[in-house]
C-alpha positions as CSV (number, residue, x, y, z in Angstrom):
1,M,-22.1,-4.5,-1.8
2,A,-20.2,-6.2,-4.6
3,T,-16.9,-7.8,-3.4
4,E,-14.4,-8.8,-6.0
5,H,-11.0,-10.4,-5.9
6,G,-8.2,-10.1,-8.4
7,W,-4.6,-10.9,-9.0
8,V,-1.7,-9.0,-10.5
9,D,1.6,-10.7,-11.3
10,T,4.5,-8.4,-10.3
11,P,8.3,-8.6,-10.2
12,L,7.9,-9.3,-6.4
13,G,5.3,-12.1,-6.7
14,T,1.6,-12.4,-7.1
15,L,-0.4,-9.5,-5.6
16,F,-3.9,-10.4,-4.4
17,F,-6.5,-7.6,-4.0
18,E,-10.1,-7.2,-2.9
19,T,-12.4,-4.4,-3.9
20,V,-15.8,-3.5,-2.6
21,D,-18.0,-1.6,-5.0
22,G,-14.9,-0.8,-7.0
23,A,-12.9,0.6,-4.1
24,L,-9.8,-1.2,-2.9
25,R,-10.3,-2.7,0.6
26,E,-7.2,-5.0,0.8
27,A,-4.1,-5.8,-1.1
28,G,-1.1,-8.0,-0.3
29,F,1.4,-10.5,-1.7
30,V,0.0,-14.0,-1.8
31,D,3.0,-15.4,0.1
32,L,2.2,-13.1,3.0
33,W,-1.6,-13.1,2.9
34,R,-3.9,-14.4,5.5
35,R,-4.8,-17.9,4.5
36,E,-8.5,-17.5,5.5
37,T,-8.7,-14.6,3.0
38,L,-7.3,-16.7,0.1
39,D,-9.3,-19.8,0.8
40,G,-12.2,-20.0,-1.6
41,C,-10.7,-17.4,-4.0
42,A,-9.8,-19.3,-7.1
43,E,-7.5,-17.8,-9.7
44,D,-10.3,-18.3,-12.3
45,T,-12.6,-15.8,-10.6
46,P,-15.4,-14.3,-12.7
47,P,-14.5,-11.3,-14.9
48,L,-14.0,-8.2,-12.9
49,S,-16.3,-5.2,-13.1
50,Q,-15.0,-2.1,-14.8
51,A,-14.3,-0.4,-11.4
52,A,-12.3,-3.4,-10.2
53,C,-10.5,-3.6,-13.5
54,A,-9.5,0.1,-13.0
55,V,-7.9,-0.9,-9.6
56,R,-6.1,-3.8,-11.2
57,D,-4.9,-1.6,-14.1
58,A,-3.6,1.0,-11.6
59,L,-1.7,-1.7,-9.7
60,R,-0.2,-3.0,-12.9
61,G,0.7,0.5,-14.1
62,Y,2.6,1.1,-10.9
63,F,4.8,-2.0,-11.4
64,E,5.2,-1.0,-15.1
65,G,6.7,2.4,-14.0
66,D,3.7,4.7,-13.6
67,V,4.5,5.2,-9.9
68,T,1.7,7.8,-9.5
69,A,-1.0,5.4,-10.8
70,L,-1.8,4.4,-7.2
71,D,-3.0,7.9,-6.4
72,A,-6.1,7.4,-8.4
73,I,-7.2,4.3,-6.5
74,E,-10.3,4.8,-4.4
75,L,-10.0,3.1,-1.0
76,D,-12.6,1.5,1.3
77,L,-10.4,0.6,4.3
78,R,-11.7,-0.6,7.6
79,G,-9.9,0.8,10.6
80,T,-10.1,3.1,13.6
81,P,-10.3,6.8,13.0
82,F,-6.7,7.1,14.1
83,Q,-5.6,4.4,11.7
84,R,-7.4,5.9,8.8
85,A,-5.8,9.3,9.6
86,V,-2.4,7.7,9.5
87,W,-3.1,5.9,6.3
88,D,-4.4,9.1,4.7
89,A,-1.2,10.9,5.8
90,I,0.9,8.1,4.3
91,R,-1.0,8.5,1.0
92,E,0.2,12.1,0.9
93,I,3.9,11.1,0.7
94,P,4.8,11.5,-2.9
95,A,6.3,8.6,-4.9
96,G,10.0,8.8,-4.7
97,R,10.0,10.4,-1.2
98,T,9.9,9.2,2.4
99,A,8.6,10.5,5.7
100,S,9.5,9.4,9.2
101,Y,7.0,7.9,11.7
102,G,7.4,11.1,13.7
103,E,6.5,13.3,10.7
104,I,3.4,11.2,10.2
105,A,2.5,11.5,13.9
106,R,2.8,15.3,13.6
107,A,0.8,15.3,10.3
108,V,-2.2,13.6,12.1
109,G,-1.9,16.0,15.1
110,R,-0.5,13.5,17.6
111,P,3.2,14.3,17.7
112,A,3.9,12.0,20.7
113,A,2.1,9.0,19.1
114,V,5.1,7.8,17.1
115,R,4.8,4.2,18.3
116,A,1.0,4.2,17.6
117,V,1.8,5.5,14.1
118,G,4.1,2.5,13.7
119,T,1.4,0.1,14.8
120,A,-1.2,1.7,12.5
121,T,1.3,1.5,9.6
122,G,1.8,-2.2,10.4
123,R,-2.0,-2.8,10.2
124,N,-2.3,-1.2,6.8
125,P,-4.6,-3.5,4.8
126,A,-3.7,-2.1,1.4
127,G,0.1,-1.9,1.6
128,I,0.6,-0.8,-2.0
129,A,-2.1,1.9,-2.4
130,V,-1.3,3.1,1.1
131,P,2.5,3.2,0.5
132,C,3.8,2.4,3.9
133,H,7.1,1.5,2.2
134,R,7.7,5.2,2.1
135,V,7.7,5.5,6.0
136,V,11.1,5.2,7.5
137,R,12.8,5.7,10.8
138,S,13.8,9.3,11.9
139,D,17.5,8.5,11.0
140,G,16.4,7.6,7.4
141,S,16.9,3.8,7.9
142,L,14.2,1.5,6.5
143,G,12.8,0.2,9.8
144,G,10.3,-2.6,9.6
145,Y,8.1,-3.7,6.7
146,G,5.5,-6.5,6.7
147,G,6.5,-7.5,3.2
148,G,10.2,-7.8,4.1
149,L,12.9,-5.2,3.9
150,D,14.0,-6.5,0.5
151,R,10.5,-5.6,-0.9
152,K,10.6,-2.2,0.8
153,Q,13.9,-1.4,-0.7
154,W,12.7,-2.6,-4.1
155,F,9.7,-0.2,-3.9
156,L,11.8,2.8,-3.0
157,D,14.3,2.0,-5.7
158,H,11.5,1.5,-8.3
159,E,10.0,4.8,-7.5
160,R,13.4,6.6,-7.6
161,R,14.1,5.0,-11.0
162,H,10.8,6.2,-12.4
163,I,10.3,9.5,-10.7
164,G,14.0,10.5,-10.9
165,A,13.9,12.0,-7.4
166,E,16.2,11.1,-4.6
167,V,14.5,9.4,-1.7
168,S,15.0,11.4,1.4
169,A,13.5,11.5,4.8
């Protein structure tokens, strides 16, 4: 397995990502990332493989306005079967739209598991490619977001601006 690390400068700060054999395993803003993950990852890492460059380019493309670029990123996420089902359902939410935790629970066949969906969403290791910023409360309010509500709102506004669709729950 080839593990690679890369960086993308964004309007929200530096985004760190990790790929395994070209598939995105983790992504997050450096100011929020687990210190043990960043230790030993210098900014002057070796050149990325073509597959890891494709992930980096898709992330850059998203921030430059191609808000569907994330759809092409292959994932290699570690999680329970339930977590992976939740993350897959979140990836189905189109850019510029939102879904509630309850809608995600119904989509994974566990309509009473709204709180568990919230927990799985909070453990999302690739918060950009698995766009948990698109998950909101049933009343349409933002709810929580590990990157901070300012970032969540920025993502939603960014997508609205570039998709031209109203964000609605």
